[in-house]
C-alpha positions in Angstrom: -31.8 10.2 -20.8 -32.0 11.9 -24.2 -29.5 13.3 -26.4 -29.6 15.3 -29.2 -27.2 14.7 -32.7 -25.2 18.7 -32.8 -22.4 20.2 -35.0 -19.0 20.3 -33.1 -19.2 24.7 -34.0 -22.5 24.3 -31.8 -20.7 23.4 -28.7 -20.6 25.5 -26.1 -18.6 25.4 -22.1 -20.4 23.6 -19.9 -22.2 21.3 -22.5 -22.3 17.6 -21.4 -21.4 15.6 -24.4 -20.5 12.1 -25.9 -17.6 11.8 -28.7 -19.0 9.3 -31.3 -15.8 8.4 -32.7 -13.6 5.2 -31.3 -11.8 5.8 -28.2 -8.3 6.2 -29.8 -9.2 8.8 -32.2 -9.6 11.5 -29.8 -7.1 12.6 -27.0 -9.6 12.5 -24.1 -9.7 10.1 -21.1 -13.1 9.2 -22.0 -15.8 9.7 -24.9 -18.2 11.2 -22.6 -17.2 14.6 -21.0 -18.6 18.1 -19.5 -16.6 20.8 -21.8 -15.1 23.4 -19.4 -12.5 25.3 -21.3 -11.4 26.7 -24.6 -8.9 23.9 -24.7 -11.5 21.3 -24.9 -13.7 23.3 -27.3 -11.1 24.3 -29.5 -10.2 20.3 -29.4 -13.5 19.5 -30.3 -13.7 21.7 -33.3 -10.5 20.4 -35.0 -11.5 16.8 -34.5 -13.5 16.7 -38.0 -16.4 15.0 -36.7 -19.7 15.6 -38.4 -21.7 15.6 -34.8 -21.8 14.9 -31.5 -24.0 13.9 -28.9 -25.3 16.7 -26.5 -27.5 16.1 -23.2 -29.1 19.1 -22.2 -29.8 17.4 -18.4 -26.3 16.4 -17.4 -24.9 20.7 -18.4 -24.0 23.2 -16.3 -24.3 26.6 -17.6 -20.9 28.3 -18.1 -20.9 32.1 -18.8 -17.4 32.7 -20.2 -17.9 33.3 -23.7 -14.6 32.8 -26.2 -12.8 36.3 -26.9 -11.6 37.4 -30.4 -7.8 36.7 -30.5 -5.8 38.9 -32.6 -3.4 37.4 -35.1 -0.2 37.0 -33.2 -2.5 35.9 -30.2 -3.6 33.3 -32.4 -0.2 32.2 -33.5 0.3 31.5 -29.8 -2.9 30.0 -28.9 -2.6 27.3 -31.9 1.0 26.5 -30.9 0.0 26.0 -27.1 -3.0 23.8 -28.5 -0.9 21.8 -30.5 1.5 21.1 -27.1 -1.8 20.6 -25.0 -3.0 17.8 -27.2 0.0 16.0 -27.5 0.2 16.2 -23.5 -3.1 15.1 -23.1 -2.4 12.1 -25.9 0.7 11.0 -24.0 -0.9 11.3 -21.1 -3.7 9.2 -22.4 -1.2 6.4 -24.2 0.6 6.3 -20.6 -3.2 5.5 -19.3 -3.5 2.6 -21.8 -0.3 1.4 -20.7 -0.8 1.4 -17.0 -3.9 -0.4 -17.2 -2.0 -3.2 -19.9 0.0 -3.6 -17.0 -2.6 -4.1 -14.4 -4.4 -6.3 -16.7 -0.9 -8.2 -17.4 -0.7 -8.5 -13.5 -4.5 -9.8 -13.0 -3.6 -12.6 -15.6 -0.4 -13.4 -13.4 -2.6 -13.7 -10.3 -5.4 -15.5 -11.6 -2.6 -18.0 -13.1 -1.2 -18.4 -10.1 -5.0 -18.4 -8.4 -5.9 -21.3 -10.7 -2.3 -23.3 -10.1 -3.1 -23.1 -6.4 -6.8 -24.2 -6.8 -6.0 -27.2 -9.0 -3.7 -28.5 -5.9 -6.7 -28.0 -3.6 -8.7 -30.0 -6.0 -5.9 -32.8 -5.9 -5.5 -32.7 -2.6 -9.3 -33.0 -1.7 -9.0 -35.8 -3.7 -6.7 -37.9 -2.2 -7.5 -37.0 1.7 -9.5 -40.7 2.2 -6.9 -42.9 -0.3 -4.1 -41.0 -0.2 -4.1 -39.1 3.1 -0.5 -38.6 3.5 0.4 -37.2 -0.3 -2.7 -35.2 0.5 -1.3 -33.6 4.0 2.4 -33.2 2.3 0.9 -31.2 -0.6 -1.2 -29.4 1.7 1.9 -28.0 3.5 4.0 -27.3 0.9 1.0 -25.0 -0.8 0.3 -23.0 2.3 4.5 -22.9 3.3 4.8 -20.8 -0.2 1.8 -19.0 0.6 3.2 -18.1 4.1 6.3 -17.2 2.7 4.4 -14.2 0.2 2.7 -13.0 3.6 5.4 -13.2 5.5 8.1 -11.5 3.4 6.6 -9.0 1.6 7.3 -5.4 2.2 3.1 -4.7 1.9 0.6 -6.8 0.4 -1.2 -6.9 -2.6 -5.2 -8.1 -2.4 -6.2 -9.2 -5.6 -10.1 -10.0 -6.7 -10.6 -13.7 -8.8 -13.5 -13.4 -10.5 -13.6 -16.9 -11.5 -16.7 -18.8 -12.8 -18.1 -20.7 -9.8 -18.8 -23.8 -10.8 -21.3 -25.8 -8.6 -19.6 -29.0 -7.6 -15.9 -26.4 -7.0 -17.7 -24.1 -4.3 -15.9 -26.1 -1.9 -12.4 -25.6 -3.6 -12.5 -21.8 -4.0 -14.4 -21.2 -0.3 -11.6 -23.4 1.0 -8.8 -21.2 -0.5 -10.2 -18.0 -0.3 -10.4 -18.7 3.6 -6.9 -20.0 3.8 -5.1 -17.1 2.2 -7.6 -14.7 4.1 -7.3 -16.0 7.5 -3.0 -16.5 7.1 -3.1 -12.6 6.3 -5.6 -11.8 9.3 -3.0 -13.9 11.6 -0.1 -11.6 10.6 -2.0 -8.4 11.2 -2.6 -9.8 14.1 0.9 -10.4 15.0 1.3 -14.2 15.1 4.3 -16.2 14.7 5.4 -17.7 11.3 4.7 -21.2 12.7 1.0 -20.1 13.4 0.0 -18.7 10.6 1.1 -22.0 8.7 -1.1 -23.9 11.4 -3.8 -21.3 10.6 -3.5 -22.0 6.8 -3.5 -25.9 6.7 -6.6 -25.7 9.3 -8.1 -23.4 7.1 -7.8 -25.6 4.0 -9.3 -28.9 5.8 -11.8 -26.6 7.6 -14.6 -28.1 5.6 -13.3 -31.2 4.1 -16.1 -33.2 6.5 -18.5 -31.6 3.6 -17.3 -34.3 1.2 -19.2 -36.6 3.6 -22.6 -34.4 3.4 -25.2 -35.2 0.5 -24.9 -32.5 -1.7 -28.5 -31.7 -1.9 -28.2 -30.4 1.6 -25.2 -28.1 0.9 -26.6 -26.8 -2.3 -30.2 -26.0 -0.8 -31.3 -22.2 -1.4 -34.2 -22.5 1.3 -34.0 -23.3 4.9 -32.8 -26.7 6.3 -35.1 -28.7 7.8 -33.8 -29.3 11.5 -32.7 -33.1 11.0 -30.6 -31.5 7.4 -29.0 -28.9 10.0 -28.4 -31.7 12.3 -26.6 -33.5 9.8 -24.8 -30.4 8.2 -23.1 -29.7 11.5 -21.7 -33.5 11.8 -19.4 -31.7 9.1 -17.0 -30.7 11.8 -16.9 -34.5 13.3 -16.5 -36.1 10.1 -13.3 -33.2 9.0 -11.5 -34.5 12.1 -12.0 -38.1 11.6 -10.5 -37.6 7.9 -7.5 -35.8 9.0 -7.0 -38.6 11.3 -6.2 -40.5 8.7 -2.6 -39.2 8.4 -0.6 -39.3 11.3 1.5 -36.0 9.8 -1.4 -34.0 10.1 -0.4 -31.4 12.6 -2.4 -31.6 16.0 -2.2 -27.8 16.5 -4.6 -27.7 13.1 -7.2 -30.2 14.3 -9.1 -27.2 16.6 -9.5 -25.6 13.6 -11.5 -27.7 11.7 -13.3 -28.7 15.0 -14.4 -25.2 16.6 -14.9 -23.2 13.3 -18.5 -22.8 13.9 -18.1 -22.2 18.1 -19.1 -18.3 19.2 -17.9 -16.5 22.5 -21.4 -16.7 23.8 -21.5 -20.4 23.6 -24.2 -20.6 21.1 -21.9 -22.5 18.3 -21.3 -25.9 17.7 -20.1 -28.9 17.9 -19.6 -28.5 21.8 -21.1 -24.9 22.8 -17.9 -23.7 23.8 -17.3 -20.0 24.7 -14.2 -17.2 25.0 -11.7 -18.3 26.5 -12.6 -22.3 25.7 -12.4 -21.8 21.7 -8.8 -22.3 20.1 -7.5 -18.6 19.1 -6.4 -19.8 15.8 -10.0 -21.6 15.4 -11.4 -18.0 15.8 -9.6 -16.7 13.2 -10.8 -19.0 10.6 -14.4 -19.0 12.3 -14.3 -15.0 11.5 -13.1 -15.3 8.0 -15.5 -18.3 7.2 -18.4 -16.3 8.0 -17.3 -13.1 5.9 -16.5 -15.4 2.9 -19.8 -17.3 3.5 -22.2 -14.3 3.6 -20.3 -13.5 0.2 -21.3 -16.9 -1.2 -24.5 -18.4 0.3 -26.2 -21.3 -0.6 -28.9 -19.1 -2.9 -26.8 -16.4 -4.9 -29.5 -14.2 -5.1 -28.8 -13.1 -0.6 -24.8 -12.8 -2.1 -23.4 -9.6 -0.2 -20.8 -8.1 -1.6 -17.5 -7.5 0.2 -17.8 -4.3 1.8 -21.5 -5.2 2.9 -20.6 -8.2 4.4 -17.8 -7.0 6.7 -20.5 -4.3 7.6 -22.8 -6.9 8.2 -20.4 -8.7 10.3 -19.3 -5.9 12.7 -22.9 -4.9 13.1 -24.6 -8.2 13.5 -21.9 -10.8 15.1 -20.9 -8.7 18.1 -20.5 -10.7 21.1 -20.2 -14.2 19.0 -17.1 -12.9 17.3 -14.0 -11.5 18.6 -14.6 -7.5 18.3 -10.6 -7.3 18.1 -10.0 -10.0 15.2 -13.2 -8.2 13.2 -11.8 -5.0 13.3 -8.2 -5.9 11.8 -9.8 -8.0 9.5 -11.4 -4.6 8.2 -8.9 -2.6 8.4 -6.9 -5.5 6.6 -9.4 -5.6 3.8 -9.5 -2.2 3.1 -12.6 -0.2 3.2 -13.3 -1.0 -0.2 -12.6 -4.6 -0.3 -11.9 -6.2 -3.7 -15.2 -7.2 -5.3 -16.9 -3.9 -3.7 -18.7 -1.9 -6.8 -18.4 2.3 -5.9 -19.4 5.0 -7.5 -16.3 7.2 -8.5 -16.2 11.1 -8.2 -16.6 11.4 -11.7 -19.6 9.5 -11.5 -18.4 6.2 -13.6 -18.9 3.1 -11.8 -16.2 0.7 -11.1 -15.3 -2.5 -9.2 -12.5 -2.9 -6.9 -10.3 -5.3 -8.2 -6.5 -4.9 -6.1 -6.1 -3.1 -2.8 -2.6 -2.8 -1.7 -2.0 -2.9 1.6 0.1 0.4 2.1 -2.9 2.6 0.5 -5.8 1.1 1.4 -8.3 4.4 0.4 -6.6 4.2 -3.4 -7.5 0.8 -4.8 -7.0 -0.2 -8.2 -10.6 -0.3 -10.2 -12.4 -1.9 -13.4 -14.4 0.5 -14.7 -17.4 0.2 -16.1 -17.7 1.3 -20.1 -20.2 -0.1 -22.4 -18.4 1.4 -25.6 -15.3 -1.3 -24.3 -15.7 -4.7 -24.3 -15.6 -6.6 -20.5 -12.2 -8.3 -21.2 -10.3 -4.8 -22.3 -12.3 -2.5 -19.9 -10.1 -0.1 -18.2 -8.6 -1.2 -15.0 -7.2 1.9 -12.9 -5.4 2.8 -9.9 -7.2 6.0 -8.3 -3.5 6.3 -6.4 -2.4 8.1 -10.2 -5.3 9.5 -10.7 -7.8 12.3 -9.5 -10.4 10.2 -9.3 -11.7 9.4 -5.8 -14.5 6.9 -4.6 -17.7 9.1 -3.7 -19.9 6.1 -2.2 -19.8 2.1 -2.4 -23.1 0.9 -4.4 -25.0 -2.5 -3.8 -25.7 -5.5 -6.2 -29.2 -4.5 -6.4 -29.4 -1.2 -7.0 -27.1 -1.7 -10.2 -28.8 -1.9 -13.7 -28.7 -5.0 -15.3 -26.2 -4.2 -18.0 -23.7 -3.2 -15.6 -24.2 -6.2 -13.3 -23.6 -8.3 -16.2 -20.3 -6.2 -17.2 -18.8 -6.1 -14.3 -19.9 -9.3 -12.6 -19.9 -8.7 -8.9 -21.7 -11.6 -8.1 -19.3 -14.2 -10.0 -17.5 -16.3 -7.2 -15.6 -13.5 -5.0 -11.9 -14.8 -4.7 -8.9 -13.6 -3.3 -5.4 -14.4 -3.9 -2.3 -12.3 -2.7 0.7 -10.9 -3.9 3.8 -9.5 -2.6 4.8 -5.8 -3.6 8.8 -5.8 -3.3 10.2 -3.0 -0.9 
């Protein structure tokens, strides 16, 4: 889309323009704007700019012409303009502070997530050599997360876009599945004791994969029948490993053994169906499928969380419990963290966190090529006139937007309680 350079005095109502100055040198919320009223026109002409960029294709026809003002009217107009400009600037500063607070929140959450991830990494390494230690540490980690999940007035689900080191995929996956499974168990009305069992089972559900050759786990092309049969053994290897520790809760065993069983009997290792499948194992099965859709072995096939949930509900009917899937979709929100969206002002953004009290009004990180990614504005839609107009697929994004928002990075979730 080509832009013309025009002088500020040539700007008219309805013009779509872009300001060439730094974001902090004007009171508007964005450098890109549609000039809709005389107030904006006046401020633009008073900024002392040599030129602005004008986009004829984006402009609208607004017929109102500026009226001549008498001297007294002009004094009053200028006074109101100064007041309006100060008000706009204050609003802008409030937004900047709000964005900084969101960023601090994200950093705090990422720090807590990384701490939990380090614990997972250590206990996974210990499970063969020091199983009792591993189980004790897992129990402590899960207890802390259960306290947050049960006691918070409402929960905020955060996106953690971490760089995905290949050898650490398992650690991200099990922590992710554990957190989301515990939230799902809470939303399904399970007791605190059951939520903890779900968390411990989910944390160890893929432990058997430590005994599967890494070239099979990382293979991006379809597995051969022998390879697939070997991969299926991870559920048995998993129960063998946790069996090394007498302290591992027996109630969590079925989660490790049955998280690939389907209601229609088409799963493995035993082809169980319906009531034969442990109810806690089934919760983890649903979350495990979701996370695998977001993070397949071939990254090119990764789905956004929004599209993964839609696929799950549409394609896994009869295999996964309908109510569990519906509750999960409701819990994650219409726009789960990691979803790329178009806002009502045509800007592209990625959902960063969702508050369980206001699922339609998440916090989003806005794509703005003029702002470095690490300083990208993170705004809360509940305090804005903005709304989400549609969900975008990762494949439809221009490369520069993909690189900026990085939606295919490891989509991990961490939970934070919101004080009542």
